C-alpha positions in Angstrom: -0.1 -0.1 0.2 1.4 3.5 -0.8 3.0 5.4 2.1 0.3 7.9 4.0 2.7 10.9 4.2 2.6 13.1 7.2 0.1 15.8 8.1 -2.7 16.7 5.7 -2.0 19.2 2.6 -3.7 22.6 2.7 -6.9 22.7 1.0 -6.8 26.3 -0.6 -8.7 29.2 0.9 -10.8 28.9 -2.1 -12.1 25.2 -1.3 -12.0 26.1 2.3 -15.1 28.7 1.9 -16.6 26.9 -0.6 -17.1 24.0 2.0 -18.4 26.4 4.4 -21.2 27.7 2.0 -22.2 24.5 1.4 -22.8 23.1 4.6 -25.0 26.5 5.4 -26.5 26.7 2.2 -27.4 23.1 2.2 -28.8 22.6 5.2 -31.4 25.1 4.1 -32.3 22.9 1.3 -35.9 22.3 0.6 -35.0 18.9 -0.9 -32.4 16.9 -1.6 -32.6 15.8 -5.2 -34.8 17.3 -8.0 -35.9 15.2 -10.6 -38.1 18.0 -12.5 -35.2 18.3 -15.3 -32.2 17.4 -16.3 -31.0 20.7 -15.4 -32.5 20.7 -12.1 -31.2 17.4 -11.1 -27.9 18.3 -11.8 -28.2 21.6 -9.7 -29.4 20.1 -6.9 -26.2 17.1 -7.1 -24.0 20.2 -7.0 -25.8 22.3 -4.6 -25.1 24.9 -3.5 -22.7 25.5 -6.0 -24.3 27.1 -8.7 -24.2 25.8 -12.2 -22.6 28.9 -14.2 -19.8 29.0 -11.4 -19.0 25.2 -11.6 -18.8 25.2 -15.3 -16.9 28.4 -15.5 -14.2 27.6 -12.4 -14.2 24.2 -12.0 -15.6 21.8 -15.5 -12.0 20.6 -16.7 -10.0 22.8 -14.7 -9.8 22.0 -10.9 -11.7 19.8 -8.1 -14.6 20.7 -6.4 -14.8 19.8 -3.1 -18.7 19.8 -1.4 -18.9 19.5 2.5 -22.7 19.1 3.5 -23.1 18.0 7.3 -26.6 17.5 6.7 -28.5 14.5 7.7 -31.2 14.0 4.9 -28.1 14.0 1.9 -26.4 11.6 3.9 -29.2 9.4 4.5 -30.4 9.9 0.9 -26.9 9.1 -0.4 -26.8 6.0 1.9 -30.0 5.2 0.1 -28.5 4.8 -3.4 -26.2 1.6 -2.3 -24.9 -0.3 0.8 -22.5 -3.0 2.0 -26.3 -4.4 3.2 -27.2 -4.5 -0.6 -24.5 -7.1 -1.6 -26.3 -10.3 -0.1 -29.7 -10.0 -2.1 -27.6 -8.9 -5.4 -25.4 -11.7 -5.6 -28.4 -14.1 -5.0 -29.7 -12.5 -8.7 -26.2 -13.9 -10.2 -23.3 -11.5 -10.3 -20.1 -12.8 -12.0 -16.6 -12.0 -11.2 -15.3 -9.4 -13.6 -18.4 -8.2 -15.3 -20.4 -7.4 -12.2 -17.6 -7.3 -9.4 -13.9 -6.6 -9.2 -12.2 -7.8 -5.8 -8.8 -5.9 -5.5 -6.3 -4.3 -3.2 -3.6 -2.1 -3.3 0.1 -3.6 -2.3 3.0 -1.8 -2.4 1.7 0.4 -5.4 0.2 -2.0 -7.3 -3.3 -3.2 -8.1 -3.8 -6.7 -6.8 -6.7 -8.3 -8.3 -8.6 -11.2 -6.6 -11.0 -12.3 -8.2 -12.5 -16.0 -8.3 -13.9 -17.9 -11.4 -17.7 -17.8 -12.3 -20.4 -16.7 -9.5 -19.6 -14.5 -7.0 -20.2 -15.8 -3.3 -21.6 -13.9 -1.0 -19.8 -15.6 2.1 -16.6 -15.9 0.1 -16.9 -12.2 -1.3 -17.7 -11.4 2.6 -14.4 -13.4 3.9 -12.2 -11.6 1.0 -13.6 -8.1 2.5 -13.3 -9.0 6.1 -10.0 -11.0 6.3 -8.1 -9.9 3.2 -9.3 -6.2 3.6 -10.1 -6.2 -0.3 -11.9 -3.5 -1.8 -15.2 -4.7 -3.5 -16.1 -2.6 -6.9 -19.4 -3.4 -8.1 -19.7 -2.0 -11.7 -22.9 -0.3 -13.1 -25.1 -0.5 -10.1 -27.8 1.7 -12.2 -28.7 -1.8 -13.6 -30.3 -2.9 -10.1 -30.7 0.7 -8.6 -33.7 2.2 -9.8 -32.6 5.9 -7.5 -29.4 6.1 -9.1 -30.9 5.0 -13.0 -33.2 7.8 -12.2 -30.3 9.9 -11.4 -28.1 8.8 -14.2 -30.7 8.8 -16.8 -31.3 12.9 -15.9 -27.5 13.0 -16.4 -27.6 11.7 -19.8 -30.1 14.2 -21.0 -28.1 17.0 -19.1 -24.8 16.1 -20.4 -25.6 14.5 -24.1 -23.1 12.1 -23.0 -23.3 8.4 -21.6 -23.1 8.3 -17.9 -21.9 5.1 -16.4 -21.1 4.7 -12.2 -18.9 2.3 -9.7 -19.5 1.7 -6.4 -16.3 1.0 -4.2 -16.4 -0.6 -0.8 -13.6 -0.4 1.1 -12.6 -2.1 4.6 -11.0 0.0 7.4 -7.0 0.8 6.9 -7.2 -0.5 3.5 -6.7 0.6 -0.2 -8.0 -0.7 -3.3 -6.2 1.2 -6.1 -3.2 2.9 -6.6 -2.4 6.4 -7.9 -3.9 6.4 -11.0 -6.0 9.0 -13.6 -8.7 8.5 -15.3 -10.2 9.6 -18.8 -13.7 10.6 -17.4 -15.1 13.6 -15.4 -15.6 12.2 -11.9 -18.5 13.1 -9.3 -17.9 10.9 -5.7 -20.8 10.4 -3.6 -20.0 9.2 -0.5 -22.4 7.1 0.7 -21.4 5.1 4.1 -18.0 5.8 6.4 -15.4 7.9 5.6 -12.7 7.8 2.7 -9.4 9.4 3.2 -8.6 11.3 -0.1 -5.6 12.4 -1.7 -5.3 14.2 -5.2 -2.6 15.8 -7.1 -1.6 17.4 -10.1 -2.0 16.0 -13.4 0.9 14.7 -15.6 -1.9 14.4 -18.4 -4.3 17.1 -18.6 -7.5 16.1 -19.5 -6.1 12.6 -20.4 -7.7 10.1 -23.1 -7.0 7.0 -20.9 -6.3 5.7 -17.9 -3.0 5.3 -16.3 -1.4 4.5 -13.1 1.1 6.3 -11.6 4.1 5.8 -9.2 4.2 7.7 -6.0 7.7 9.1 -6.7 6.5 10.7 -9.9 3.3 12.2 -8.6 4.9 14.7 -5.7 3.0 15.9 -2.8 -1.1 16.4 -2.8 -2.8 19.5 -4.1 -5.7 18.3 -1.8 -6.1 16.1 0.9 -9.0 15.2 3.0 -12.1 13.2 4.2 -15.4 12.5 2.9 -18.4 12.0 4.7 -21.6 10.8 3.9 -23.6 13.3 2.2 -20.3 14.8 0.7 -19.4 15.4 -3.2 -16.2 15.5 -4.8 -16.0 16.3 -8.4 -12.7 16.1 -10.5 -11.5 16.5 -14.0 -10.4 13.5 -16.3 -6.1 13.4 -15.6 -6.5 14.3 -12.1 -4.4 12.0 -10.0 -6.1 10.3 -7.0 -5.6 7.6 -4.2 -8.3 6.8 -1.4 -8.3 4.5 1.9 -10.7 4.1 4.7 -8.9 5.2 7.6 -8.2 3.4 11.0 -11.3 3.2 13.3 -13.8 3.5 10.4 -15.3 0.1 10.0 -15.8 0.0 5.8 -16.3 3.2 3.0 -18.9 2.9 0.5 -18.8 5.4 -2.2 -20.0 5.5 -5.9 -18.3 6.9 -8.8 -20.6 8.9 -11.3 -18.3 9.2 -14.8 -18.7 11.1 -18.1 -17.9 12.7 -20.9 -15.6 9.6 -22.1 -14.2 10.2 -25.5 -16.5 13.1 -25.9 -13.8 15.8 -26.9 -13.5 18.1 -29.9 -10.9 15.8 -31.3 -13.4 13.2 -31.2 -16.0 14.8 -32.6 -13.6 16.1 -35.6 -13.0 12.5 -36.1 -17.0 11.8 -36.3 -17.9 14.9 -38.2 -14.8 15.5 -40.9 -15.8 12.0 -42.9 -19.2 13.6 -44.0 -17.9 16.7 -44.4 -15.3 15.3 -47.1 -18.1 13.2 -48.3 -20.1 16.6 -49.0 -17.6 18.4 -50.2 -16.3 16.1 -52.8 -19.3 15.7 -54.4 -19.3 19.6 -55.3 -15.4 20.5 -55.5 -13.6 18.3 -58.2 -10.6 19.2 -56.3 -10.9 16.5 -54.1 -11.9 14.2 -56.2 -8.6 14.2 -58.1 -6.4 11.3 -57.8 -3.6 11.4 -55.2 -0.4 10.7 -56.8 0.9 7.1 -58.1 2.5 4.7 -55.2 1.4 7.2 -52.5 0.2 4.4 -50.7 3.0 2.7 -50.6 5.7 4.9 -49.8 7.0 5.4 -45.9 7.3 9.2 -46.0 4.8 11.2 -47.6 5.9 14.6 -46.4 6.0 15.6 -50.3 2.3 15.9 -49.5 1.3 17.7 -46.4 1.5 20.9 -48.2 -1.2 19.5 -50.9 -3.1 17.9 -48.0 -3.3 21.5 -45.7 -4.5 23.3 -49.3 -7.4 20.5 -49.3 -8.3 21.2 -45.2 -8.3 24.7 -46.3 -10.9 24.1 -48.6 -13.0 22.1 -46.4 -12.5 25.0 -43.9 -14.2 27.3 -46.1 -16.6 24.8 -46.7 -17.6 24.7 -43.1 -18.1 28.3 -43.0 -20.8 28.3 -45.5 -22.8 25.5 -44.7 -25.3 24.9 -41.8 -25.0 21.3 -41.6 -22.8 19.2 -39.8 -23.0 15.5 -40.2 -22.4 14.0 -36.8 -22.5 10.2 -37.5 -20.9 7.4 -34.9 -21.4 9.4 -31.9 -24.8 10.6 -32.1 -25.6 6.7 -33.0 -23.5 5.5 -29.8 -25.0 7.6 -27.4 -29.0 7.2 -28.6 -28.3 3.3 -28.7 -26.5 2.8 -25.2 -27.9 5.0 -23.4 -30.5 4.5 -20.6 -34.2 4.9 -21.0 -36.5 6.8 -19.3 -37.5 5.6 -15.6 -40.9 6.0 -15.1 -41.1 3.5 -12.5 -41.0 -0.3 -12.4 -44.6 -0.7 -12.8 -45.4 1.4 -15.7 -46.6 -0.6 -18.5 -44.3 -0.5 -21.9 -45.4 2.8 -23.8 -48.0 2.2 -26.7 -49.9 4.5 -29.2 -52.8 5.6 -27.6 -55.1 8.3 -27.5 -56.1 10.5 -30.6 -55.0 9.8 -34.0 -53.6 13.0 -35.2 -55.3 14.6 -38.2 -54.2 18.0 -40.2 -56.2 20.0 -37.8 -54.3 18.6 -34.2 -51.9 20.0 -32.7 -48.9 17.6 -31.3 -45.8 18.0 -29.1 -43.2 15.4 -29.2 -42.6 13.5 -26.4 -39.4 12.2 -24.6 -37.7 15.3 -26.1 -34.2 14.5 -24.4 -34.2 10.8 -25.7 -34.8 11.4 -29.5 -32.2 12.7 -32.0 -32.5 14.1 -35.6 -29.5 12.8 -37.9 -28.9 13.1 -41.3 -25.6 10.7 -41.9 -23.4 10.8 -44.6 -24.5 7.3 -46.2 -28.0 7.9 -46.3 -28.3 9.7 -49.2 -30.9 12.5 -49.2 -32.4 11.4 -46.1 -33.1 12.4 -42.4 -33.5 10.1 -39.5 -35.7 10.7 -36.0 -33.9 8.1 -33.4 -34.9 6.9 -30.3 -32.9 3.8 -28.1 -33.6 0.3 -29.3 -36.4 -2.3 -28.0 -38.0 0.8 -25.7 -39.7 -1.1 -22.9 -40.3 2.3 -21.2 -39.9 2.4 -17.6 -38.8 -1.6 -18.1 -35.5 -3.0 -17.7 -34.6 -3.1 -22.1 -31.5 -1.0 -22.1 -30.9 -1.1 -18.5 -29.8 -4.3 -17.6 -26.8 -4.0 -20.1 -25.6 0.0 -20.1 -22.1 0.6 -19.9 -21.4 -3.1 -19.6 -19.1 -3.0 -22.9 -21.4 -5.1 -24.9 -22.4 -4.8 -28.4 -25.9 -4.2 -29.1 -25.7 -3.5 -32.7 -25.3 -6.9 -33.2 -28.0 -9.9 -33.0 -27.2 -13.6 -31.4 -27.1 -14.4 -35.5 -24.4 -11.8 -36.1 -26.3 -9.9 -37.9 -26.2 -6.1 -37.8 -29.5 -4.4 -36.6 -31.2 -1.5 -37.8 -30.6 1.9 -35.4 -34.4 2.0 -33.9 -35.8 4.6 -35.5 -37.6 6.3 -38.5 -36.2 7.6 -42.0 -37.4 10.3 -43.8 -36.7 11.9 -47.6 -34.3 14.8 -46.4 -37.1 17.3 -47.3 -38.8 16.4 -43.8 -35.8 17.9 -41.9 -37.4 21.3 -41.6 -40.4 19.8 -40.6 -39.0 17.6 -37.7 -37.1 20.5 -36.3 -40.3 22.1 -36.0 -41.6 19.7 -34.2 -38.4 18.9 -32.1 -37.6 22.2 -31.2 -41.1 23.6 -30.2 -43.2 23.0 -27.1 -46.7 22.6 -29.3 -47.1 22.5 -33.0 -50.1 22.5 -35.5 -50.3 19.6 -38.0 -51.2 21.9 -40.5 -48.1 24.1 -39.9 -45.6 22.0 -40.5 -43.3 22.8 -43.2 -44.0 20.3 -45.8 -45.7 20.8 -49.3 -49.0 18.8 -49.1 -51.1 18.0 -46.3 -50.8 14.3 -46.9 -46.7 14.6 -46.2 -48.1 16.6 -43.1 -50.7 13.9 -41.7 -48.3 10.6 -43.0 -45.3 12.5 -41.1 -47.3 13.1 -37.7 -49.0 9.5 -37.6 -45.2 8.2 -38.5 -44.5 9.6 -35.2 -47.4 8.7 -33.6 -47.2 4.7 -34.2 -43.2 5.0 -33.2 -44.9 7.1 -29.4 -42.7 9.7 -30.4 -45.3 12.3 -30.4 -48.8 12.9 -28.9 -52.1 14.7 -29.6 -52.8 17.6 -27.3 
């Protein structure tokens, strides 16, 4: 285990002031979490810090510690996941590696103590009690509805997948060595206390996970204890390690993470192919041949000037176009995100109510869960998509959320189509009308004929994408 060091590092006057503010203001908060909207949910998550302050001063820049000392907040956090939940969950058929990891930090390295096959609760508890091993529970939102509600709203808020892991660490132990992650991390302390140390990044806004040695990271920039109800945020690339102090029977916290592979660089990789595809149809320069044997050369330095010129042409095209086609990122998000949490007793959503007619007023349902996309490989067409197999309020999409399974391939190995509807490109403006308006009359849709307007409304109604007001 890495050495604990001497006395705690100074947190800094600014962070201390934020903590004092948090303790006072959170005690006056009328509610713990607000699920009225994605915006209100995130606001309540970081309360009492204001969202504009968070994104201006902390997001991708520096850690934020919110220590609340609020019994209601502590009780709510504890309800999200507890050590005592594991016994029942293990009876549901959990597997090592897929659902649970058992690990411990030994001499600055991660030692994995996983067995084979199904997790036996008694063996798990033995490793926890006797070997002082940390239990890492993957994606608990698959089993805990309140976490499902939180993460579904956060996915709507960020427009990015949101995963989570629970860490349960016995006293006097540490599960992971100092490391940094490739995600933005929010940590909620659920049970017990955890001693944290944060360090200056060696790679700012890192794109991959990496372990760092103690002799490379220097002294902590922040050192503190998290207690139930407390929240910690730090950007990707922040080096961190945490242990449960002696005298505390165990610590439970959940990490909620987002923005993996969601940078401008990732977006460019996704959007540039579509831009090239569209530009080449109109610009003959992009259709001229590359030099003979270029693909066989080791050094293509002589071609960089030409590539530079072509990139400038693409930039000019981008300055004068209204549409930028993002393909794989949108599809990955919509296909793998959580469905809306409508309650476990809710029936699967089916078309109902009045049929839309030319004089009907309609509104889009679940706007945060639908996307409109124009893809380079869909010539002259536009799609409106939602996640596949939507048993709204059920477990479809939830059971495998963020588990690394490939939902785009069936058991027979044949690729499945993205769930949604495809229309002619001429329907794009009408779809945007529906998406951007609280309500809209069918007869006011931006299409040429009444027949097209009604057909569009009927198609969306059949997929439960709109309702008639």
